[in-house]
N, CA, C and O atoms as a Tinker XYZ file with bonds, in Angstrom:
   352  protein
     1  N   -194.502000  201.649000  142.544000    73     2
     2  CA  -194.853000  203.036000  142.318000    64     1     3
     3  C   -196.313000  203.169000  141.892000    63     2     4     5
     4  O   -197.013000  204.082000  142.331000    81     3
     5  N   -196.770000  202.252000  141.034000    73     3     6
     6  CA  -198.146000  202.290000  140.569000    64     5     7
     7  C   -199.121000  202.038000  141.715000    63     6     8     9
     8  O   -200.208000  202.615000  141.737000    81     7
     9  N   -198.748000  201.192000  142.656000    73     7    10
    10  CA  -199.618000  200.895000  143.799000    64     9    11
    11  C   -199.790000  202.139000  144.662000    63    10    12    13
    12  O   -200.893000  202.410000  145.138000    81    11
    13  N   -198.736000  202.888000  144.869000    73    11    14
    14  CA  -198.827000  204.112000  145.664000    64    13    15
    15  C   -199.695000  205.142000  144.950000    63    14    16    17
    16  O   -200.520000  205.803000  145.580000    81    15
    17  N   -199.514000  205.280000  143.646000    73    15    18
    18  CA  -200.337000  206.206000  142.870000    64    17    19
    19  C   -201.806000  205.809000  142.947000    63    18    20    21
    20  O   -202.667000  206.668000  143.137000    81    19
    21  N   -202.099000  204.535000  142.805000    73    19    22
    22  CA  -203.476000  204.045000  142.867000    64    21    23
    23  C   -204.071000  204.302000  144.255000    63    22    24    25
    24  O   -205.237000  204.678000  144.367000    81    23
    25  N   -203.285000  204.104000  145.302000    73    23    26
    26  CA  -203.770000  204.355000  146.670000    64    25    27
    27  C   -204.137000  205.818000  146.861000    63    26    28    29
    28  O   -205.194000  206.125000  147.412000    81    27
    29  N   -203.278000  206.722000  146.413000    73    27    30
    30  CA  -203.578000  208.147000  146.525000    64    29    31
    31  C   -204.802000  208.516000  145.694000    63    30    32    33
    32  O   -205.623000  209.322000  146.132000    81    31
    33  N   -204.934000  207.940000  144.504000    73    31    34
    34  CA  -206.072000  208.241000  143.648000    64    33    35
    35  C   -207.382000  207.823000  144.307000    63    34    36    37
    36  O   -208.352000  208.581000  144.295000    81    35
    37  N   -207.416000  206.635000  144.876000    73    35    38
    38  CA  -208.638000  206.151000  145.522000    64    37    39
    39  C   -208.980000  207.007000  146.741000    63    38    40    41
    40  O   -210.141000  207.351000  146.961000    81    39
    41  N   -207.971000  207.345000  147.523000    73    39    42
    42  CA  -208.214000  208.202000  148.704000    64    41    43
    43  C   -208.730000  209.570000  148.282000    63    42    44    45
    44  O   -209.678000  210.083000  148.876000    81    43
    45  N   -208.126000  210.160000  147.274000    73    43    46
    46  CA  -208.583000  211.466000  146.799000    64    45    47
    47  C   -209.981000  211.387000  146.204000    63    46    48    49
    48  O   -210.773000  212.318000  146.346000    81    47
    49  N   -210.282000  210.292000  145.545000    73    47    50
    50  CA  -211.592000  210.143000  144.928000    64    49    51
    51  C   -212.695000  210.158000  145.979000    63    50    52    53
    52  O   -213.718000  210.816000  145.794000    81    51
    53  N   -212.498000  209.452000  147.062000    73    51    54
    54  CA  -213.539000  209.358000  148.078000    64    53    55
    55  C   -213.565000  210.533000  149.047000    63    54    56    57
    56  O   -214.611000  210.827000  149.625000    81    55
    57  N   -212.459000  211.197000  149.231000    73    55    58
    58  CA  -212.405000  212.295000  150.202000    64    57    59
    59  C   -212.519000  213.648000  149.525000    63    58    60    61
    60  O   -213.227000  214.522000  150.025000    81    59
    61  N   -211.847000  213.844000  148.406000    73    59    62
    62  CA  -211.815000  215.166000  147.781000    64    61    63
    63  C   -213.073000  215.489000  146.983000    63    62    64    65
    64  O   -213.412000  216.661000  146.824000    81    63
    65  N   -213.759000  214.490000  146.488000    73    63    66
    66  CA  -214.962000  214.759000  145.702000    64    65    67
    67  C   -216.053000  215.445000  146.514000    63    66    68    69
    68  O   -216.594000  216.449000  146.051000    81    67
    69  N   -216.404000  214.955000  147.706000    73    67    70
    70  CA  -217.405000  215.695000  148.500000    64    69    71
    71  C   -216.939000  217.096000  148.901000    63    70    72    73
    72  O   -217.736000  218.033000  148.937000    81    71
    73  N   -215.652000  217.231000  149.199000    73    71    74
    74  CA  -215.111000  218.554000  149.537000    64    73    75
    75  C   -215.214000  219.478000  148.333000    63    74    76    77
    76  O   -215.567000  220.650000  148.468000    81    75
    77  N   -214.907000  218.949000  147.164000    73    75    78
    78  CA  -214.971000  219.734000  145.933000    64    77    79
    79  C   -216.405000  220.187000  145.657000    63    78    80    81
    80  O   -216.620000  221.326000  145.245000    81    79
    81  N   -217.375000  219.322000  145.875000    73    79    82
    82  CA  -218.778000  219.680000  145.645000    64    81    83
    83  C   -219.204000  220.788000  146.598000    63    82    84    85
    84  O   -219.896000  221.722000  146.193000    81    83
    85  N   -218.803000  220.693000  147.845000    73    83    86
    86  CA  -219.161000  221.724000  148.833000    64    85    87
    87  C   -218.493000  223.053000  148.504000    63    86    88    89
    88  O   -219.132000  224.102000  148.578000    81    87
    89  N   -217.217000  223.016000  148.144000    73    87    90
    90  CA  -216.490000  224.254000  147.870000    64    89    91
    91  C   -216.911000  224.910000  146.558000    63    90    92    93
    92  O   -216.749000  226.120000  146.405000    81    91
    93  N   -217.441000  224.150000  145.619000    73    91    94
    94  CA  -217.824000  224.714000  144.326000    64    93    95
    95  C   -219.197000  225.369000  144.334000    63    94    96    97
    96  O   -219.657000  225.840000  143.294000    81    95
    97  N   -219.851000  225.408000  145.471000    73    95    98
    98  CA  -221.126000  226.126000  145.550000    64    97    99
    99  C   -220.912000  227.632000  145.425000    63    98   100   101
   100  O   -221.823000  228.369000  145.046000    81    99
   101  N   -219.715000  228.075000  145.743000    73    99   102
   102  CA  -219.344000  229.468000  145.583000    64   101   103
   103  C   -218.901000  229.668000  144.129000    63   102   104   105
   104  O   -218.157000  228.846000  143.595000    81   103
   105  N   -219.347000  230.744000  143.491000    73   103   106
   106  CA  -219.031000  230.965000  142.080000    64   105   107
   107  C   -217.615000  231.468000  141.842000    63   106   108   109
   108  O   -217.133000  231.413000  140.711000    81   107
   109  N   -216.946000  231.951000  142.861000    73   107   110
   110  CA  -215.597000  232.476000  142.678000    64   109   111
   111  C   -214.596000  231.331000  142.543000    63   110   112   113
   112  O   -214.745000  230.283000  143.171000    81   111
   113  N   -213.592000  231.544000  141.727000    73   111   114
   114  CA  -212.568000  230.533000  141.496000    64   113   115
   115  C   -211.215000  231.053000  141.962000    63   114   116   117
   116  O   -211.027000  232.258000  142.131000    81   115
   117  N   -210.287000  230.147000  142.164000    73   115   118
   118  CA  -208.931000  230.448000  142.638000    64   117   119
   119  C   -208.960000  231.167000  143.989000    63   118   120   121
   120  O   -208.262000  232.161000  144.188000    81   119
   121  N   -209.764000  230.659000  144.901000    73   119   122
   122  CA  -209.853000  231.211000  146.252000    64   121   123
   123  C   -208.780000  230.533000  147.110000    63   122   124   125
   124  O   -208.657000  229.308000  147.094000    81   123
   125  N   -208.015000  231.314000  147.847000    73   123   126
   126  CA  -206.930000  230.763000  148.655000    64   125   127
   127  C   -207.430000  229.905000  149.808000    63   126   128   129
   128  O   -206.736000  228.977000  150.224000    81   127
   129  N   -208.612000  230.192000  150.333000    73   127   130
   130  CA  -209.138000  229.371000  151.424000    64   129   131
   131  C   -209.391000  227.948000  150.931000    63   130   132   133
   132  O   -209.231000  226.992000  151.690000    81   131
   133  N   -209.785000  227.804000  149.666000    73   131   134
   134  CA  -209.951000  226.463000  149.093000    64   133   135
   135  C   -208.614000  225.730000  149.039000    63   134   136   137
   136  O   -208.545000  224.531000  149.309000    81   135
   137  N   -207.561000  226.450000  148.691000    73   135   138
   138  CA  -206.222000  225.845000  148.668000    64   137   139
   139  C   -205.823000  225.379000  150.067000    63   138   140   141
   140  O   -205.243000  224.304000  150.218000    81   139
   141  N   -206.122000  226.157000  151.064000    73   139   142
   142  CA  -205.796000  225.777000  152.444000    64   141   143
   143  C   -206.580000  224.533000  152.857000    63   142   144   145
   144  O   -206.036000  223.635000  153.501000    81   143
   145  N   -207.850000  224.484000  152.486000    73   143   146
   146  CA  -208.671000  223.317000  152.811000    64   145   147
   147  C   -208.149000  222.082000  152.091000    63   146   148   149
   148  O   -208.036000  221.017000  152.697000    81   147
   149  N   -207.831000  222.208000  150.805000    73   147   150
   150  CA  -207.263000  221.080000  150.063000    64   149   151
   151  C   -205.928000  220.631000  150.660000    63   150   152   153
   152  O   -205.639000  219.435000  150.692000    81   151
   153  N   -205.114000  221.575000  151.131000    73   151   154
   154  CA  -203.839000  221.230000  151.740000    64   153   155
   155  C   -204.040000  220.465000  153.041000    63   154   156   157
   156  O   -203.319000  219.504000  153.311000    81   155
   157  N   -205.004000  220.877000  153.845000    73   155   158
   158  CA  -205.275000  220.181000  155.101000    64   157   159
   159  C   -205.737000  218.748000  154.846000    63   158   160   161
   160  O   -205.245000  217.817000  155.485000    81   159
   161  N   -206.662000  218.566000  153.935000    73   159   162
   162  CA  -207.140000  217.219000  153.646000    64   161   163
   163  C   -206.078000  216.391000  152.920000    63   162   164   165
   164  O   -206.021000  215.173000  153.090000    81   163
   165  N   -205.257000  217.029000  152.132000    73   163   166
   166  CA  -204.153000  216.325000  151.496000    64   165   167
   167  C   -203.171000  215.808000  152.546000    63   166   168   169
   168  O   -202.645000  214.703000  152.418000    81   167
   169  N   -202.929000  216.601000  153.572000    73   167   170
   170  CA  -202.059000  216.164000  154.668000    64   169   171
   171  C   -202.609000  214.947000  155.380000    63   170   172   173
   172  O   -201.863000  214.034000  155.735000    81   171
   173  N   -203.914000  214.934000  155.588000    73   171   174
   174  CA  -204.544000  213.786000  156.239000    64   173   175
   175  C   -204.407000  212.534000  155.374000    63   174   176   177
   176  O   -204.045000  211.466000  155.866000    81   175
   177  N   -204.697000  212.677000  154.094000    73   175   178
   178  CA  -204.617000  211.531000  153.182000    64   177   179
   179  C   -203.192000  211.005000  153.081000    63   178   180   181
   180  O   -202.969000  209.796000  153.144000    81   179
   181  N   -202.222000  211.911000  152.925000    73   179   182
   182  CA  -200.832000  211.479000  152.800000    64   181   183
   183  C   -200.345000  210.812000  154.083000    63   182   184   185
   184  O   -199.590000  209.842000  154.022000    81   183
   185  N   -200.760000  211.308000  155.228000    73   183   186
   186  CA  -200.355000  210.685000  156.488000    64   185   187
   187  C   -200.883000  209.264000  156.580000    63   186   188   189
   188  O   -200.155000  208.349000  156.965000    81   187
   189  N   -202.149000  209.078000  156.226000    73   187   190
   190  CA  -202.744000  207.741000  156.278000    64   189   191
   191  C   -202.018000  206.781000  155.341000    63   190   192   193
   192  O   -201.697000  205.657000  155.725000    81   191
   193  N   -201.762000  207.223000  154.123000    73   191   194
   194  CA  -201.112000  206.347000  153.141000    64   193   195
   195  C   -199.664000  206.067000  153.539000    63   194   196   197
   196  O   -199.207000  204.932000  153.410000    81   195
   197  N   -198.939000  207.066000  154.016000    73   195   198
   198  CA  -197.549000  206.856000  154.424000    64   197   199
   199  C   -197.468000  205.872000  155.585000    63   198   200   201
   200  O   -196.603000  204.996000  155.591000    81   199
   201  N   -198.354000  206.004000  156.566000    73   199   202
   202  CA  -198.338000  205.090000  157.705000    64   201   203
   203  C   -198.759000  203.688000  157.258000    63   202   204   205
   204  O   -198.211000  202.695000  157.737000    81   203
   205  N   -199.721000  203.603000  156.349000    73   203   206
   206  CA  -200.177000  202.306000  155.844000    64   205   207
   207  C   -199.049000  201.554000  155.137000    63   206   208   209
   208  O   -198.965000  200.330000  155.232000    81   207
   209  N   -198.194000  202.272000  154.440000    73   207   210
   210  CA  -197.093000  201.630000  153.728000    64   209   211
   211  C   -195.826000  201.498000  154.562000    63   210   212   213
   212  O   -194.754000  201.254000  154.008000    81   211
   213  N   -195.920000  201.653000  155.871000    73   211   214
   214  CA  -194.817000  201.305000  156.747000    64   213   215
   215  C   -193.924000  202.435000  157.209000    63   214   216   217
   216  O   -192.960000  202.176000  157.928000    81   215
   217  N   -194.190000  203.667000  156.838000    73   215   218
   218  CA  -193.390000  204.780000  157.320000    64   217   219
   219  C   -193.959000  205.206000  158.663000    63   218   220   221
   220  O   -195.026000  205.817000  158.721000    81   219
   221  N   -193.257000  204.888000  159.741000    73   219   222
   222  CA  -193.798000  205.104000  161.080000    64   221   223
   223  C   -193.946000  206.585000  161.439000    63   222   224   225
   224  O   -194.862000  206.950000  162.177000    81   223
   225  N   -193.069000  207.429000  160.933000    73   223   226
   226  CA  -193.166000  208.857000  161.226000    64   225   227
   227  C   -192.928000  209.652000  159.938000    63   226   228   229
   228  O   -191.796000  210.043000  159.655000    81   227
   229  N   -193.987000  209.893000  159.156000    73   227   230
   230  CA  -193.805000  210.602000  157.879000    64   229   231
   231  C   -193.487000  212.076000  158.055000    63   230   232   233
   232  O   -193.050000  212.724000  157.105000    81   231
   233  N   -193.696000  212.626000  159.255000    73   231   234
   234  CA  -193.476000  214.055000  159.472000    64   233   235
   235  C   -192.004000  214.444000  159.415000    63   234   236   237
   236  O   -191.685000  215.631000  159.352000    81   235
   237  N   -191.112000  213.476000  159.434000    73   235   238
   238  CA  -189.678000  213.761000  159.368000    64   237   239
   239  C   -189.145000  213.764000  157.933000    63   238   240   241
   240  O   -187.959000  214.008000  157.710000    81   239
   241  N   -190.004000  213.499000  156.984000    73   239   242
   242  CA  -189.573000  213.394000  155.588000    64   241   243
   243  C   -189.929000  214.664000  154.812000    63   242   244   245
   244  O   -191.065000  215.136000  154.859000    81   243
   245  N   -188.950000  215.204000  154.105000    73   243   246
   246  CA  -189.229000  216.385000  153.286000    64   245   247
   247  C   -190.064000  216.014000  152.056000    63   246   248   249
   248  O   -190.794000  216.852000  151.527000    81   247
   249  N   -189.959000  214.779000  151.607000    73   247   250
   250  CA  -190.778000  214.310000  150.484000    64   249   251
   251  C   -192.254000  214.348000  150.853000    63   250   252   253
   252  O   -193.102000  214.670000  150.021000    81   251
   253  N   -192.553000  214.020000  152.092000    73   251   254
   254  CA  -193.930000  214.032000  152.594000    64   253   255
   255  C   -194.553000  215.417000  152.426000    63   254   256   257
   256  O   -195.668000  215.539000  151.918000    81   255
   257  N   -193.845000  216.451000  152.846000    73   255   258
   258  CA  -194.366000  217.813000  152.756000    64   257   259
   259  C   -194.463000  218.295000  151.304000    63   258   260   261
   260  O   -195.412000  218.990000  150.941000    81   259
   261  N   -193.496000  217.930000  150.491000    73   259   262
   262  CA  -193.553000  218.348000  149.090000    64   261   263
   263  C   -194.697000  217.654000  148.349000    63   262   264   265
   264  O   -195.317000  218.257000  147.473000    81   263
   265  N   -194.980000  216.411000  148.687000    73   263   266
   266  CA  -196.104000  215.709000  148.072000    64   265   267
   267  C   -197.430000  216.340000  148.477000    63   266   268   269
   268  O   -198.335000  216.468000  147.652000    81   267
   269  N   -197.549000  216.732000  149.734000    73   267   270
   270  CA  -198.778000  217.389000  150.207000    64   269   271
   271  C   -198.987000  218.692000  149.449000    63   270   272   273
   272  O   -200.073000  218.944000  148.928000    81   271
   273  N   -197.961000  219.507000  149.388000    73   271   274
   274  CA  -198.080000  220.808000  148.734000    64   273   275
   275  C   -198.356000  220.668000  147.241000    63   274   276   277
   276  O   -199.236000  221.343000  146.706000    81   275
   277  N   -197.616000  219.806000  146.574000    73   275   278
   278  CA  -197.804000  219.636000  145.124000    64   277   279
   279  C   -199.190000  219.096000  144.795000    63   278   280   281
   280  O   -199.850000  219.597000  143.885000    81   279
   281  N   -199.627000  218.096000  145.514000    73   279   282
   282  CA  -200.932000  217.510000  145.193000    64   281   283
   283  C   -202.070000  218.476000  145.474000    63   282   284   285
   284  O   -203.032000  218.531000  144.709000    81   283
   285  N   -201.981000  219.236000  146.551000    73   283   286
   286  CA  -203.061000  220.185000  146.852000    64   285   287
   287  C   -203.090000  221.338000  145.857000    63   286   288   289
   288  O   -204.168000  221.778000  145.459000    81   287
   289  N   -201.929000  221.834000  145.448000    73   287   290
   290  CA  -201.884000  222.925000  144.465000    64   289   291
   291  C   -202.398000  222.443000  143.109000    63   290   292   293
   292  O   -203.163000  223.148000  142.450000    81   291
   293  N   -201.989000  221.259000  142.696000    73   291   294
   294  CA  -202.451000  220.728000  141.414000    64   293   295
   295  C   -203.959000  220.498000  141.446000    63   294   296   297
   296  O   -204.663000  220.869000  140.506000    81   295
   297  N   -204.459000  219.889000  142.522000    73   295   298
   298  CA  -205.893000  219.630000  142.635000    64   297   299
   299  C   -206.679000  220.933000  142.666000    63   298   300   301
   300  O   -207.724000  221.030000  142.023000    81   299
   301  N   -206.203000  221.935000  143.396000    73   299   302
   302  CA  -206.864000  223.241000  143.491000    64   301   303
   303  C   -206.872000  223.948000  142.134000    63   302   304   305
   304  O   -207.890000  224.511000  141.730000    81   303
   305  N   -205.746000  223.919000  141.439000    73   303   306
   306  CA  -205.629000  224.592000  140.155000    64   305   307
   307  C   -206.538000  223.942000  139.110000    63   306   308   309
   308  O   -207.275000  224.633000  138.406000    81   307
   309  N   -206.483000  222.627000  139.012000    73   307   310
   310  CA  -207.320000  221.923000  138.036000    64   309   311
   311  C   -208.791000  222.076000  138.382000    63   310   312   313
   312  O   -209.624000  222.247000  137.492000    81   311
   313  N   -209.115000  222.015000  139.661000    73   311   314
   314  CA  -210.502000  222.201000  140.089000    64   313   315
   315  C   -211.004000  223.588000  139.711000    63   314   316   317
   316  O   -212.128000  223.733000  139.231000    81   315
   317  N   -210.194000  224.588000  139.921000    73   315   318
   318  CA  -210.596000  225.953000  139.585000    64   317   319
   319  C   -210.735000  226.143000  138.076000    63   318   320   321
   320  O   -211.652000  226.829000  137.623000    81   319
   321  N   -209.850000  225.554000  137.308000    73   319   322
   322  CA  -209.947000  225.674000  135.847000    64   321   323
   323  C   -211.179000  224.971000  135.306000    63   322   324   325
   324  O   -211.919000  225.548000  134.509000    81   323
   325  N   -211.410000  223.733000  135.728000    73   323   326
   326  CA  -212.558000  222.986000  135.212000    64   325   327
   327  C   -213.880000  223.563000  135.660000    63   326   328   329
   328  O   -214.833000  223.599000  134.882000    81   327
   329  N   -213.957000  224.014000  136.891000    73   327   330
   330  CA  -215.216000  224.581000  137.358000    64   329   331
   331  C   -215.481000  225.923000  136.699000    63   330   332   333
   332  O   -216.635000  226.316000  136.529000    81   331
   333  N   -214.420000  226.630000  136.328000    73   331   334
   334  CA  -214.591000  227.904000  135.637000    64   333   335
   335  C   -215.106000  227.685000  134.217000    63   334   336   337
   336  O   -215.942000  228.449000  133.734000    81   335
   337  N   -214.612000  226.649000  133.553000    73   335   338
   338  CA  -215.089000  226.365000  132.203000    64   337   339
   339  C   -216.464000  225.725000  132.219000    63   338   340   341
   340  O   -217.207000  225.850000  131.246000    81   339
   341  N   -216.820000  225.050000  133.287000    73   339   342
   342  CA  -218.147000  224.435000  133.386000    64   341   343
   343  C   -219.237000  225.472000  133.606000    63   342   344   345
   344  O   -220.396000  225.231000  133.267000    81   343
   345  N   -218.881000  226.633000  134.173000    73   343   346
   346  CA  -219.854000  227.687000  134.432000    64   345   347
   347  C   -220.327000  228.358000  133.154000    63   346   348   349
   348  O   -221.419000  228.926000  133.132000    81   347
   349  N   -219.541000  228.309000  132.095000    73   347   350
   350  CA  -219.870000  229.011000  130.846000    64   349   351
   351  C   -220.969000  228.337000  130.093000    63   350   352
   352  O   -221.361000  228.804000  129.024000    81   351
């Protein structure tokens, strides 16, 4: 379980950080388009990790979709909160 968590963390670190920097140029927070962008990139990351760990077709798993949605919402929410407090 820890290996899977570490894999997702490393993937998010290298992929989501540049996206976060680009999206935070706008001063508005809690924008739904940002959530959609995070969801799309989360889907890409989860697909890569699921296939890497031997799941040949992750699109048939309901866990796959729930992980994408949960991780993108959490990342979007925390990003919006921290960037809002950093602006002050």
